[in-house]
LUMLOLUM-836831 format. One line per field, with one value per residue (C-alpha): x, y, z; residue in one letter; residue number from 1. Coordinates in pm, 1 decimal. Layout:
N
px	c(X_...)
py	c(Y_...)
pz	c(Z_...)
res	c(A_...)
n	c(NUM_...)
//
This chain:
336
px	c(-211.1_-577.6_-672.7_-872.1_-939.4_-1245.1_-1575.7_-1669.3_-1956.6_-1743.1_-1769.7_-1466.0_-1399.7_-1144.6_-1004.8_-897.6_-1072.7_-764.2_-627.4_-504.0_-825.6_-1051.5_-895.3_-913.7_-1281.7_-1363.0_-1199.3_-1337.4_-1688.4_-1671.0_-1564.9_-1886.6_-1768.7_-1992.5_-1755.9_-1763.6_-1507.7_-1439.3_-1288.2_-1216.1_-1243.9_-1536.7_-1626.7_-1412.1_-1098.3_-898.8_-689.8_-591.7_-249.3_-429.9_-557.9_-204.4_-87.3_32.6_-160.8_105.4_75.7_434.0_598.3_855.3_974.7_984.5_1228.0_1503.6_1501.8_1254.1_1307.4_1195.4_896.7_750.5_774.9_617.7_327.1_290.4_269.0_2.9_-185.1_-199.2_-407.2_-641.4_-686.1_-773.8_-1018.7_-1198.3_-1180.3_-1146.3_-1167.9_-833.9_-600.7_-324.7_-156.6_192.7_448.2_748.1_1094.0_1293.2_1615.0_1812.0_2172.2_2332.7_2148.4_2238.2_2433.9_2148.3_1905.6_2112.6_2141.3_1761.3_1728.6_1965.6_1796.5_1445.2_1262.9_934.6_1024.4_1117.8_1330.9_1173.3_1367.8_1262.4_1015.1_862.2_824.1_658.1_416.1_321.2_308.4_289.4_337.3_688.3_798.9_1150.8_1192.7_1399.7_1615.3_1475.7_1267.6_1187.2_827.9_673.2_357.1_183.4_190.7_-100.2_-212.4_-521.2_-641.2_-661.1_-930.7_-1157.6_-1074.2_-1106.2_-1477.8_-1524.1_-1371.6_-1599.3_-1900.1_-1786.0_-1756.5_-2114.6_-2235.1_-2065.1_-2259.6_-2008.8_-2082.0_-1869.8_-1884.2_-1720.5_-1642.1_-1584.4_-1268.2_-1220.9_-938.3_-922.6_-1017.3_-1350.6_-1445.8_-1535.1_-1426.8_-1155.0_-1009.8_-780.2_-592.8_-505.6_-459.1_-118.1_61.2_-240.8_-122.5_189.2_15.7_81.0_368.5_610.0_862.5_643.4_760.1_617.5_790.0_666.0_562.3_493.0_285.5_180.4_-130.3_-113.1_-352.0_-279.2_-441.7_-112.5_18.8_-159.5_-25.0_-184.5_44.4_281.1_622.8_920.3_1210.1_1543.8_1669.2_1998.8_1821.9_1491.9_1277.1_1023.6_701.4_427.3_93.5_-199.2_-533.7_-873.7_-973.5_-626.0_-471.6_-128.8_16.6_385.9_536.9_776.2_959.8_1044.3_1159.2_1238.3_1015.4_673.8_545.4_283.3_408.6_575.1_927.5_1046.8_1322.1_1075.6_838.0_1119.2_1239.6_892.3_803.5_1146.2_1096.9_766.2_927.8_1210.6_957.2_781.2_829.5_454.8_425.8_595.4_270.9_51.5_-170.1_-82.8_-397.6_-276.1_26.9_10.9_184.6_103.8_285.6_341.3_367.4_694.6_883.6_1261.5_1320.4_1055.9_881.4_514.1_408.7_103.3_123.0_-89.6_-172.1_-471.4_-785.5_-607.2_-424.0_-234.1_-156.4_89.5_418.2_310.3_552.9_533.8_375.4_24.6_-181.4_60.9_59.5_-261.5_-469.1_-208.8_-177.0_-554.8_-548.9_-276.2_-471.1_-784.2_-591.8_-450.6_-786.5_-968.4_-699.1_-415.9_-182.5_134.9_353.0_684.7_816.3_530.3_366.7_477.5_295.4_317.0)
py	c(2162.9_2220.0_2556.0_2651.0_2494.3_2273.1_2365.5_2149.7_1999.4_1907.0_1534.6_1315.9_967.7_746.0_428.0_156.3_73.9_-46.2_147.2_442.8_485.8_423.8_707.0_940.8_858.8_902.9_1242.8_1379.4_1255.4_1408.8_1738.6_1742.3_1613.5_1366.4_1067.7_750.8_485.4_227.1_-113.1_-373.1_-658.5_-764.7_-649.8_-919.0_-738.2_-1061.8_-955.5_-622.4_-555.2_-442.6_-798.5_-915.0_-613.3_-609.3_-296.4_-157.1_212.1_255.3_577.0_583.9_227.9_286.1_576.0_317.4_248.1_488.9_842.5_1128.2_1201.9_859.9_936.8_1279.2_1140.9_852.7_1074.2_1285.0_970.4_851.4_1157.6_1092.3_725.9_831.9_1092.3_881.5_535.6_597.5_226.5_167.9_-12.8_223.3_-5.0_77.9_-161.5_-350.9_-417.2_-706.5_-890.8_-1191.6_-1145.4_-1222.7_-924.8_-690.8_-447.8_-420.1_-364.5_-75.1_68.8_51.8_241.7_514.1_549.1_588.9_809.6_807.5_497.5_407.9_117.8_-155.0_-395.7_-760.1_-685.6_-395.5_-609.0_-887.3_-637.7_-509.5_-848.6_-1133.1_-1394.0_-1258.7_-1296.5_-1434.4_-1422.5_-1103.5_-898.8_-568.1_-410.2_-81.5_28.1_277.8_373.2_593.5_346.0_128.1_-143.6_-243.8_-566.8_-480.3_-733.1_-588.3_-220.1_-184.9_-281.1_-29.4_243.3_143.5_168.8_513.4_625.3_523.8_684.4_1008.8_1005.1_830.7_551.8_237.9_40.0_-302.4_-504.8_-169.9_-189.4_167.7_406.1_784.1_808.8_643.9_908.5_1277.5_1543.5_1501.8_1151.5_1017.8_707.0_473.1_153.1_62.4_-168.6_-150.2_199.3_71.7_132.0_500.9_476.5_206.5_298.9_132.3_-208.4_-469.3_-557.2_-882.9_-895.4_-1239.4_-1332.3_-1634.4_-1650.6_-1883.7_-1970.3_-2049.2_-1983.7_-2041.0_-1687.2_-1359.4_-1031.4_-688.2_-520.4_-598.6_-734.6_-675.0_-911.4_-771.0_-995.2_-995.5_-934.8_-765.2_-685.3_-961.8_-892.9_-1082.4_-900.6_-1012.6_-1056.9_-1147.8_-1507.6_-1621.7_-1543.5_-1393.9_-1258.2_-1310.6_-1081.0_-808.7_-961.7_-725.7_-920.1_-779.6_-1022.9_-1005.9_-1358.1_-1411.8_-1728.6_-1773.5_-1914.3_-2194.5_-1967.1_-1696.2_-1944.6_-2090.8_-1748.0_-1620.7_-1932.5_-1934.9_-1573.7_-1659.9_-1950.4_-1720.1_-1477.0_-1757.9_-2137.2_-2193.0_-2063.9_-2388.3_-2569.3_-2314.3_-2414.7_-2265.6_-2108.9_-1934.4_-1849.3_-1555.4_-1259.5_-927.5_-700.1_-349.6_-73.5_117.1_379.2_346.9_559.5_369.1_698.6_784.2_1027.1_1237.3_1315.2_1597.4_1624.6_1835.2_1681.9_1354.8_1291.8_972.3_851.9_568.3_420.7_361.0_64.1_-111.8_190.3_185.2_169.0_401.2_692.5_662.5_896.9_1174.7_1139.4_1171.2_1484.6_1636.3_1556.7_1717.9_2028.2_2062.4_2022.0_2263.2_2525.0_2460.2_2372.6_2190.5_1954.3_1965.8_1644.3_1437.3_1614.8_1638.8_1860.3_1803.0)
pz	c(-1851.1_-1776.1_-1919.2_-1610.1_-1276.2_-1280.0_-1121.1_-820.5_-1022.6_-1327.1_-1409.2_-1352.9_-1492.4_-1316.1_-1470.2_-1228.2_-899.8_-713.1_-419.5_-627.7_-823.7_-523.7_-324.5_-624.6_-668.8_-301.2_-257.4_-585.1_-503.2_-156.4_-315.5_-518.2_-855.1_-1037.9_-1038.3_-1245.7_-1152.8_-1425.3_-1347.0_-1615.1_-1363.1_-1152.0_-801.9_-639.9_-768.5_-758.7_-1059.6_-906.0_-757.0_-440.9_-388.7_-305.3_-107.1_251.4_345.0_577.6_663.1_777.0_651.7_930.9_870.8_495.9_546.0_582.0_207.2_46.7_-77.7_151.6_-72.3_17.0_386.9_331.8_132.6_375.3_681.3_513.9_414.9_775.3_859.4_565.7_658.7_1013.9_888.3_630.7_790.0_1163.7_1244.1_1068.0_1312.3_1423.4_1672.2_1552.0_1408.5_1543.0_1402.2_1547.3_1465.0_1575.5_1699.0_1362.1_1206.9_1492.6_1277.2_1029.5_1317.0_1450.8_1102.2_1066.4_1394.7_1272.1_933.6_1072.2_1321.0_1506.4_1706.1_2057.9_2167.4_2378.7_2593.8_2620.7_2899.2_2708.1_2397.2_2597.0_2750.8_2405.2_2230.7_2485.3_2211.6_2154.8_2517.2_2530.0_2152.0_2110.3_2343.1_2215.5_1939.7_1768.9_1820.5_1575.1_1765.7_1505.9_1217.3_1111.8_876.4_681.2_527.7_155.8_68.2_334.8_311.8_-66.8_-63.7_220.1_3.8_-283.4_-51.1_61.2_-301.8_-375.5_-51.9_-160.1_-488.3_-712.9_-959.3_-999.6_-1322.7_-1303.0_-1616.1_-1786.5_-1997.3_-2119.2_-2203.7_-2183.3_-2552.0_-2472.7_-2216.3_-2213.5_-1966.7_-1708.1_-1697.1_-1422.9_-1534.9_-1246.4_-1447.5_-1309.1_-1551.4_-1779.4_-1873.7_-2051.0_-2381.9_-2312.0_-2061.8_-2182.4_-1911.9_-1648.9_-1527.6_-1297.0_-969.1_-823.2_-460.9_-316.7_-15.0_183.6_400.5_700.2_983.3_1345.8_1682.4_1865.5_1806.1_1872.0_1730.7_1739.3_1485.8_1196.3_1290.4_1058.9_1084.5_966.8_686.1_490.3_156.6_235.2_536.8_591.9_774.0_950.4_939.4_1155.2_983.4_1121.7_1205.8_1315.0_976.6_915.2_594.1_524.7_266.7_149.9_-141.8_-430.6_-734.8_-1078.6_-1262.4_-1423.6_-1373.1_-1105.5_-940.8_-602.9_-621.9_-397.8_-263.1_-169.3_-10.0_199.3_310.8_392.7_588.6_753.0_858.7_1022.7_1205.9_1316.8_1464.5_1652.6_1633.4_1657.7_1303.1_1202.9_1280.7_1104.0_813.2_473.1_330.0_16.6_-196.1_-435.4_-592.8_-751.9_-993.3_-861.0_-1122.7_-1100.8_-1297.4_-1336.0_-1023.7_-818.6_-737.9_-793.3_-1059.1_-1130.7_-1502.8_-1644.0_-2013.4_-2104.6_-1958.8_-1884.6_-1558.9_-1483.9_-1131.7_-1141.4_-1024.3_-664.9_-652.8_-313.2_-139.2_-282.0_35.8_210.7_-35.3_-241.4_-18.2_-35.7_-412.9_-445.3_-233.2_-452.2_-768.8_-627.5_-520.0_-869.5_-1041.8_-810.5_-750.2_-992.7_-705.8_-814.4_-613.2_-796.0_-640.6_-774.5_-1068.1_-1429.1_-1676.0_-2052.1)
res	c(M_L_Q_T_T_K_R_P_D_S_P_V_S_I_I_G_A_G_I_A_G_A_W_Q_A_L_L_F_A_Q_A_G_H_P_V_T_L_H_E_R_G_D_A_A_M_T_D_A_T_S_H_W_A_G_G_M_L_A_P_Y_C_E_A_E_V_A_E_P_V_I_S_R_L_G_R_R_S_L_A_I_W_R_R_E_L_P_D_T_P_F_N_G_S_L_V_V_A_H_P_R_E_R_N_D_F_E_R_F_A_R_M_T_E_G_H_R_R_L_D_A_A_G_L_A_A_L_E_P_S_L_E_G_R_F_R_D_A_L_F_F_P_T_E_G_H_V_E_P_R_R_V_L_P_K_L_H_E_R_I_V_A_A_G_G_T_I_K_F_D_S_D_V_T_A_E_D_L_D_G_L_V_I_D_C_R_G_L_G_A_R_D_E_Q_P_E_L_R_G_V_K_G_E_M_I_L_I_E_T_A_E_V_Q_L_S_R_P_V_R_L_I_H_P_R_W_P_L_Y_V_I_P_R_E_Q_N_L_F_M_L_G_A_T_S_I_E_A_E_D_T_G_V_S_V_R_S_A_L_E_L_L_G_A_A_Y_A_V_H_P_A_F_G_E_A_R_I_V_E_F_G_S_G_L_R_P_A_Y_P_D_N_L_P_R_I_G_I_R_G_D_E_I_S_V_N_G_L_Y_R_H_G_F_L_I_A_P_A_L_A_E_L_T_L_Q_Y_V_Q_R_G_Q_I_D_N_E_V_M_Q_C_A)
n	c(1_2_3_4_5_6_7_8_9_10_11_12_13_14_15_16_17_18_19_20_21_22_23_24_25_26_27_28_29_30_31_32_33_34_35_36_37_38_39_40_41_42_43_44_45_46_47_48_49_50_51_52_53_54_55_56_57_58_59_60_61_62_63_64_65_66_67_68_69_70_71_72_73_74_75_76_77_78_79_80_81_82_83_84_85_86_87_88_89_90_91_92_93_94_95_96_97_98_99_100_101_102_103_104_105_106_107_108_109_110_111_112_113_114_115_116_117_118_119_120_121_122_123_124_125_126_127_128_129_130_131_132_133_134_135_136_137_138_139_140_141_142_143_144_145_146_147_148_149_150_151_152_153_154_155_156_157_158_159_160_161_162_163_164_165_166_167_168_169_170_171_172_173_174_175_176_177_178_179_180_181_182_183_184_185_186_187_188_189_190_191_192_193_194_195_196_197_198_199_200_201_202_203_204_205_206_207_208_209_210_211_212_213_214_215_216_217_218_219_220_221_222_223_224_225_226_227_228_229_230_231_232_233_234_235_236_237_238_239_240_241_242_243_244_245_246_247_248_249_250_251_252_253_254_255_256_257_258_259_260_261_262_263_264_265_266_267_268_269_270_271_272_273_274_275_276_277_278_279_280_281_282_283_284_285_286_287_288_289_290_291_292_293_294_295_296_297_298_299_300_301_302_303_304_305_306_307_308_309_310_311_312_313_314_315_316_317_318_319_320_321_322_323_324_325_326_327_328_329_330_331_332_333_334_335_336)
//
């Protein structure tokens, strides 16, 4: 453990400028620490897991499959997103299902909270493009979503504005740095944490002007929830696969299911133009739960799994509280 809490002006080095490292850097810089954020890739961040993320801020929906700690961290993160990036879209999210998945839909409703049920008319009023498509829906009004490729540069700008420094093309480890080091390398940290594994998440980006959505729509699916997330310029992201594999391709099966899910939400997606296929590897521990590991002047923040954008702000807040006041969150932190 750290021998003493750190002074507000103590320098901090953070490795990894993806969503986990960016939030750490921002909160530490705002608290007055001289922050240097190191990223082995370039400013485009195309090799980062964050580049392929869905960006859903949906702690209530995630309660259907995630542990309670994810919901707790997610709810706290919503407040931090609102505080730091007030233009973040908080239009809520929708969950829908076709008749053959009715039992799974009702189970989803029982396993989650923070929603209200809409009938067909209520759904049409909220999302006119879905009129006549579903007989009802679950609406989670306090949830939000971000576009990772747009919001990550905004976070980097905020870090610099708060006095932090970002060094791209800087491939360093904790041994290369002095003072407090926060390791947010994701799978790059397997040299020290061999228990980490990669879980592939695939996505497809499509374009159409025939459908307009103001919020993510989850379609109940026999194997995994599939979502359609609106982006700017008539783009939609299709995603939500979680595959125990560490290649970075998109399988034919996944592509068919993702495209089929979009078509099932609205037939007009069948005429959409495919813009991009891609996948990212999410870092996960065996229990799929995040961990803040503390060992001397080195802290690791890792294992965010498929919840990176949802829980990264809360994890950064917990790390800062530990460094400044010695506060421990026993559900998340492990001290060597």
